[in-house]
C-alpha positions, 0 to 999 in steps of 0.5 A: 257124603261124609262118614264120621266114626266115633270111637271111645277109648278102650278099657284102662287101668283104674288108676295111673301111676301118677294119680292123674286121670289123663295118664291112665293107660290101657290094660290088657283087655283094652289092648285086645279090644282096640286090636279087634276094633282095628281089624273090624274097621279094616275088614269093613272098609271104614277107613278114615282119612283123618283122625282126631285123638284126645291127648289122654294116654288111654285115647292115643294108646287106643288109636295106636293099637287100632292103627297097628291093626289097620297097618297090617291090612295096608292102610293106617292114617296118621292122627292129630292129638287135639287137647280140646277133645279131652273132657269135651261135651257134645257141642265142643266135639261138634265144633271139632268135627266142623273144623275138619272142613279145612282139610276136607277128608271124606272120612273122619274119626274122633277117639275120645271119652264119655260122657261127651262122645256118647252124648254126641252120638245120641245127638247126631242120630237122625235116622239109621239102623234101628237095632244099632240106635237102640244099642247105642241108646243104652251106652257107648262102652269102652272101645265102642264104635258108632259110624255115621253118614251125612248127606253132605259134602261139607263138614260144616253142614254136620249138625245134631239130628242129621246123621244116619247111624249105619253101624254100632259095634263094641268088643262084646258085640263083635265077640258074639258075632265073630264073622261080622 
């Protein structure tokens, strides 16, 4: 079995000082939301062995905050910045996932952006928790996390409609159910 975590970057400033979209940084709410997700991932033992992150400032800042929360819980994998994740569509993101076969982690996380990440999540859904599928159908919000499992021992077998959505959470949902 392989586990895939798709994490959209957390809430950001509207504009960066440079004016470039890639340079937008997390705002205060985004930092708090990313820490909340990090604690959730650690508490539910959803720790990835490998993490691929978009090089956009907001994406790697999101991972940095999540990683800090995981480190406080005793586990924090390193991440690899992957330029192809910035602005990628679902097909390119799927290729990045399949490329994980080279290092073959059991758990993989992608930290990236909409619309590609949301499209990928929708396209991977073959089965899973009905309430989670319905919530994900509407949106993958900032700091939203979709967790999939695949009945395979090879990342190259990951394909559209073959994933089982086992969890979908967002900061808003976690704040409504703080014990989750």
